N, C-alpha and C positions, 0 to 999 in steps of 0.2 A: 691250583687256585684254591682259595680257601673260602668258605661260604659267605662272608662278608664281601669279598670282591664280586662274587656271583650275583649277589643280592642288589648290589649297585650297578653292575653291568647289563643286567636283564633290562630293567626299566629305562636305562639311557637307550639300549639299542632299539628297543620298542617305540621310544619315542622319536628317534632317528629314522626308524623305518616308515612310521607314519607321515613324518614330515616329507620323506621322499615320495611315498605314494601321492601325497597331496600336491607336490610339485609335479608330478607326472600327468596328474588329472588336470592340473591348470593347464600345462602346455598343450594337451589334447584339446581342450576347449578352446584355446587360443587359435590353434591350428585351424579347427573345425569353423571359427568364427571369421578367420582370414580368408578361408576358402569360400564361405557365404558371401562375404563382402565383394570378393573379386567376380563371382557369379552375377552378383547383383549389379556390380560396376559395369559389367560387360553389356548386360540387358538395356541399362540405362544409356550406356552409350549407343548401342543399336538404335533405340528408341529415338534418341535424339538425332542421330544420322537420318533415319528414315522421315523424321519431321522436317529436316532441313532440306530434304529433298523435294518434299511436298510444297515446301514454301517458295522454292525456286520454280516450281512448275506453276504454281498460282501467280507469281510475279512476272513469269513470261506471258501467261494468259492475260492478266490485267493490263500489261503494257502493250499489247498487240493493237493494231489500228482497228481490226475487226470487231474487237470488243467494245472499242468507244464508240463504232457505229452501232453495233446492237444496243447500247445503252441510250443513244439518242433516240433510236427507233422506239425503244419501249418507253421513253419519257414523253414522246411526242404525242 
């Protein structure tokens, strides 16, 4: 290889190398963000599930006949 070819090849390889490193860093950040979002979604799903269960219990309590009787006694 002559010096002119080497002079062109070295910067081209450096640019390509930095481009590849940038792509690898971007993919790593995207993978980390995806993992964080998945764990956040799981936590939100669990919270919603717990809240739905609480609502079901409250609906059962409010629709019981004994609850209506207590309300009438307290209002009298």
